[in-house]
C-alpha positions in Angstrom: -4.4 -53.4 32.2 -4.3 -55.5 35.4 -5.2 -53.5 38.5 -2.2 -53.0 40.8 -1.6 -51.2 44.0 -1.0 -47.4 43.8 2.7 -48.0 44.7 3.3 -50.2 41.6 4.8 -49.1 38.4 1.7 -50.0 36.3 2.8 -48.3 33.1 5.9 -50.4 32.7 3.8 -53.5 33.6 1.2 -52.7 31.0 3.9 -52.4 28.2 5.6 -55.7 29.1 5.5 -58.2 26.2 4.9 -61.9 27.1 6.4 -64.6 24.9 4.0 -66.7 22.8 3.2 -70.2 24.0 2.9 -72.1 20.7 6.3 -73.6 20.4 5.6 -77.4 20.2 7.1 -77.6 16.7 10.5 -76.1 17.7 13.6 -78.1 18.4 14.6 -79.0 22.0 17.4 -76.5 22.1 15.2 -73.7 20.9 12.5 -74.7 23.4 15.1 -74.7 26.2 16.2 -71.2 25.1 12.6 -70.0 25.2 12.2 -71.6 28.6 15.2 -69.5 29.8 13.6 -66.4 28.3 10.3 -67.1 30.1 12.2 -67.5 33.4 14.0 -64.2 32.9 10.8 -62.5 32.0 9.0 -64.0 35.0 11.8 -62.7 37.3 11.6 -59.3 35.6 7.8 -59.2 35.9 8.1 -60.1 39.6 10.5 -57.2 40.1 8.1 -54.8 38.3 5.2 -55.9 40.5 7.1 -55.3 43.7 9.1 -52.2 42.7 7.7 -49.1 44.5 6.8 -46.1 42.3 9.1 -43.2 43.3 6.3 -40.8 44.2 8.6 -39.0 46.7 10.7 -37.8 43.7 7.7 -36.2 42.0 5.9 -32.8 42.2 2.4 -34.2 43.0 -0.8 -32.2 42.5 -4.0 -33.7 43.6 -7.2 -32.5 41.9 -10.9 -33.2 42.5 -13.1 -34.2 39.6 -15.1 -31.1 39.9 -12.0 -28.8 39.6 -10.7 -30.7 36.7 -13.9 -31.1 34.8 -17.3 -29.3 34.4 -19.5 -31.3 36.8 -22.3 -28.8 37.0 -25.0 -30.9 35.3 -24.0 -33.9 37.4 -23.9 -31.9 40.6 -27.4 -30.6 39.9 -28.8 -34.1 39.6 -27.1 -35.1 42.8 -28.6 -32.2 44.7 -32.1 -32.4 43.2 -32.6 -36.2 42.8 -30.1 -37.8 45.2 -27.2 -40.3 45.0 -29.0 -43.1 43.3 -30.1 -40.9 40.4 -26.6 -39.4 40.3 -25.0 -42.8 39.9 -27.5 -43.9 37.2 -26.9 -40.6 35.4 -23.1 -41.2 35.3 -23.6 -44.8 34.2 -25.9 -43.7 31.4 -23.4 -41.1 30.2 -20.3 -43.1 30.9 -19.1 -42.6 27.3 -19.9 -38.9 27.2 -16.7 -37.0 27.9 -17.0 -34.3 30.6 -16.2 -30.7 29.6 -13.1 -28.9 30.8 -13.2 -27.5 34.3 -11.5 -24.4 35.7 -8.3 -26.2 36.6 -8.1 -28.1 33.4 -5.7 -25.7 31.5 -3.4 -25.5 34.5 -3.3 -29.3 34.9 -2.8 -30.0 31.2 0.1 -27.5 31.0 1.6 -28.7 34.2 1.7 -32.3 32.8 3.2 -31.0 29.6 6.3 -30.1 31.6 7.2 -33.8 31.5 7.8 -33.3 27.7 10.7 -31.0 28.7 12.1 -33.5 31.2 11.5 -36.8 29.4 13.9 -38.7 31.5 12.9 -37.4 35.0 9.1 -37.2 34.3 8.9 -34.9 37.4 5.2 -34.1 37.4 2.4 -36.3 38.7 -1.3 -35.4 38.9 -3.6 -37.6 40.9 -7.4 -37.6 40.9 -8.9 -37.3 44.4 -12.7 -37.7 44.2 -15.5 -38.3 46.6 -17.3 -40.2 43.8 -17.9 -43.9 44.1 -15.6 -46.1 42.0 -18.5 -46.8 39.6 -19.4 -43.2 39.1 -15.7 -42.4 38.7 -15.5 -44.5 35.6 -16.9 -41.6 33.6 -14.2 -39.3 35.0 -11.4 -41.7 34.0 -12.9 -42.1 30.5 -13.0 -38.3 30.2 -9.3 -38.2 31.3 -8.5 -40.6 28.5 -10.6 -38.6 26.0 -8.7 -35.4 26.8 -5.4 -37.3 26.7 -4.3 -36.4 30.2 -1.5 -38.5 31.6 -3.3 -39.3 34.9 -3.4 -42.9 36.1 -3.6 -42.7 39.9 -6.8 -41.9 41.8 -8.7 -42.1 45.1 -12.4 -42.6 45.1 -14.0 -42.4 48.6 -17.7 -42.8 48.0 -18.7 -39.5 49.7 -16.3 -39.8 52.6 -13.5 -37.4 53.4 -10.3 -38.3 51.7 -7.8 -35.5 52.4 -6.2 -37.6 55.1 -4.8 -39.9 52.3 -3.0 -37.0 50.5 0.3 -37.4 52.3 0.6 -41.1 51.1 0.8 -39.7 47.6 3.3 -37.0 48.5 0.8 -34.3 47.5 2.2 -30.7 47.4 -1.2 -29.2 46.6 -4.8 -30.3 46.6 -7.2 -28.4 44.3 -10.9 -28.7 45.1 -14.1 -26.8 44.6 -15.2 -27.6 48.1 -14.3 -24.7 50.5 -14.9 -26.8 53.7 -12.8 -29.6 52.3 -9.9 -27.2 51.7 -10.2 -25.6 55.2 -10.2 -29.0 56.8 -7.1 -30.1 54.9 -5.3 -26.9 55.8 -6.2 -27.3 59.4 -4.5 -30.7 59.3 -1.3 -29.4 57.8 -2.2 -30.4 54.2 -2.0 -27.7 51.5 -5.2 -27.1 49.7 -6.9 -24.4 47.6 -10.4 -23.7 46.4 -10.8 -23.4 42.7 -13.3 -20.6 41.7 -16.1 -20.8 39.2 -14.6 -18.5 36.5 -15.2 -19.2 32.9 -11.9 -20.2 31.3 -11.0 -19.8 27.6 -7.5 -21.2 27.2 -5.2 -20.1 24.4 -3.2 -22.3 22.1 0.1 -20.8 23.2 2.5 -23.2 24.9 3.9 -22.7 28.4 2.7 -22.4 31.9 2.4 -19.1 33.9 1.8 -19.3 37.7 1.0 -16.2 39.8 1.0 -15.9 43.6 0.0 -13.5 46.3 2.7 -13.1 48.9 1.4 -12.8 52.5 -0.6 -15.8 53.6 0.3 -17.7 50.5 4.1 -17.8 49.9 4.9 -16.3 53.3 3.1 -16.8 56.6 0.5 -14.4 57.8 2.5 -12.8 60.6 2.8 -9.4 58.8 -1.0 -9.5 58.1 -1.6 -10.1 61.8 0.5 -7.1 62.8 -1.3 -4.9 60.2 -4.7 -5.9 61.5 -3.8 -5.4 65.1 -1.7 -2.2 64.8 -2.9 -0.4 61.7 -1.3 0.7 58.5 1.1 3.3 59.9 2.5 1.0 62.5 2.8 -1.8 60.0 4.8 0.3 57.6 7.3 1.2 60.4 7.4 -2.4 61.5 8.3 -3.5 57.9 11.1 -0.8 57.7 12.7 -2.3 60.9 12.3 -5.9 59.9 12.5 -5.6 56.1 15.7 -7.7 56.1 14.2 -10.5 58.2 12.7 -13.2 56.1 9.2 -14.4 56.9 8.4 -18.0 57.5 7.0 -20.2 54.7 3.3 -20.0 53.9 1.1 -22.8 52.6 2.1 -22.5 48.9 5.8 -21.9 49.4 6.7 -25.6 48.7 4.9 -25.5 45.4 6.8 -22.3 44.3 10.1 -23.8 45.5 9.6 -26.8 43.2 8.5 -24.7 40.3 11.5 -22.5 40.8 13.8 -25.5 40.8 12.3 -26.5 37.4 12.9 -23.0 36.1 16.5 -23.4 37.1 16.7 -26.6 35.1 15.2 -24.8 32.2 17.8 -22.1 32.3 20.5 -24.7 32.4 18.9 -26.6 29.5 18.7 -23.3 27.5 22.3 -22.6 28.0 23.2 -26.0 26.6 20.5 -25.8 23.9 20.0 -22.2 22.9 17.0 -23.1 20.7 15.1 -24.4 23.7 12.1 -22.4 24.5 11.4 -22.1 28.3 8.0 -23.3 29.3 7.6 -21.8 32.8 6.9 -18.2 34.0 6.3 -17.2 37.6 5.0 -13.9 39.1 4.3 -12.5 42.6 1.4 -10.0 42.8 1.2 -8.4 46.2 -0.7 -5.5 47.7 2.5 -4.4 49.4 4.4 -1.4 48.2 7.4 0.6 49.5 8.5 0.6 52.3 7.2 -2.9 52.8 8.7 -4.3 49.6 12.1 -5.4 50.7 10.8 -8.2 52.9 9.4 -9.9 49.8 12.8 -10.0 48.2 14.7 -11.1 51.2 12.1 -13.8 52.0 12.2 -15.2 48.5 16.0 -15.2 48.6 16.0 -17.1 51.9 13.7 -19.8 50.4 16.0 -20.1 47.3 13.2 -19.0 45.0 13.7 -17.0 41.9 10.6 -15.6 40.1 10.4 -13.8 36.8 8.3 -10.9 37.8 7.1 -9.2 41.0 4.4 -6.6 41.1 4.0 -4.3 44.2 0.4 -3.1 43.6 0.1 -0.8 46.7 -3.7 -1.2 46.8 -4.4 -1.1 43.1 -6.9 -3.8 42.2 -5.0 -7.0 41.3 -7.6 -7.9 38.5 -6.3 -5.0 36.5 -3.0 -6.6 36.2 -4.2 -10.2 36.1 -6.4 -9.6 33.1 -3.3 -8.5 31.2 -0.8 -11.0 32.5 -3.3 -13.8 32.2 -1.6 -16.5 34.3 -3.0 -20.0 34.0 -3.5 -20.0 37.8 -3.4 -17.4 40.6 -3.3 -18.1 44.3 -4.5 -15.6 46.9 -5.7 -15.8 50.5 -8.6 -13.4 50.0 -11.5 -13.9 47.6 -11.9 -10.2 47.1 -8.7 -10.3 44.9 -10.2 -13.1 42.8 -13.2 -11.1 41.7 -13.3 -9.5 38.2 -10.6 -11.7 36.8 -11.2 -13.1 33.3 -9.8 -16.3 31.9 -7.7 -16.9 34.9 -8.1 -19.9 37.3 -8.4 -18.2 40.7 -7.6 -20.3 43.7 -8.5 -19.2 47.2 -6.2 -20.4 50.0 -8.4 -20.2 53.1 -5.5 -19.8 55.4 -4.5 -17.4 58.3 -5.9 -14.3 59.8 -7.3 -13.0 56.6 -9.8 -15.9 56.7 -10.6 -15.7 60.4 -13.5 -13.3 59.9 -14.9 -10.8 57.5 -11.8 -8.6 57.6 -10.1 -7.4 54.4 -6.3 -6.9 54.5 -4.5 -4.2 52.6 -1.4 -6.4 52.1 
């Protein structure tokens, strides 16, 4: 495939069939006809080359190579022997597929949603890596080996790259580098830190996403009030303002887009009763009554419908997560990501909960 700019529809270009050139034996009229076909093909090809890819219409998730694949052996060589040894190692193992990383099951299942919406193809995953382009060749060959439909990438040779995410219309950036995620969030770019859990994915189809509420779907204003005024004052505050929706948090846009796909699935199921829905969503919050109403009113104000909401009231979230087993769970506090099994935990280092060593009850 010829290398094109990121804004070019490379897939359609790659599948374009050129006419054969051996036509000297044909009659003049047939050669004239072929000449016209060539001209039409040439014009069509020029159109494809200049036609922008409609990235603004897609739900775009950017993922680092270390979140998508198991890069532990490679990282160890980089830390112990340096960059030159790392590049040589990747070159020597270019045809050895990398193992699946913590975010792999989520990414694979997210891409599978395109099978349900074959015309729209609404999901796009883009590789964002600090590898050099040469070292990145192994990553792309691993993508091909695992049959992931990922064709766009950024390789920045060790330099920061989060500033380029808006160009790709990224809704979320998944990385294993906490400082990278914090810097992205500080610049208004949604990012999360993928944990180091061991993941054993099942063969069941579908995708389940679970979210904390405060500091994730909603902003952290309630958490701020709780930490400043205490639990009793917070509960009274929530009684008074329970009907007042909170502002959006860093992951709200992702859930909005997923919720819109769920609505499409409901519509499709009505038209095709045999259709099996692929998506499931859940909110898992440490809130409980009387602070529960604000969750419902906030989701309604955002136009979000979820399948399940759990008001844990201080019960350890891992107890539920290990039963629900979502393919990904977002929380703004690492303490809630401990003790989870076969769940890709993503820490959102946002807001007051991450300003110090405090632990919130909500």
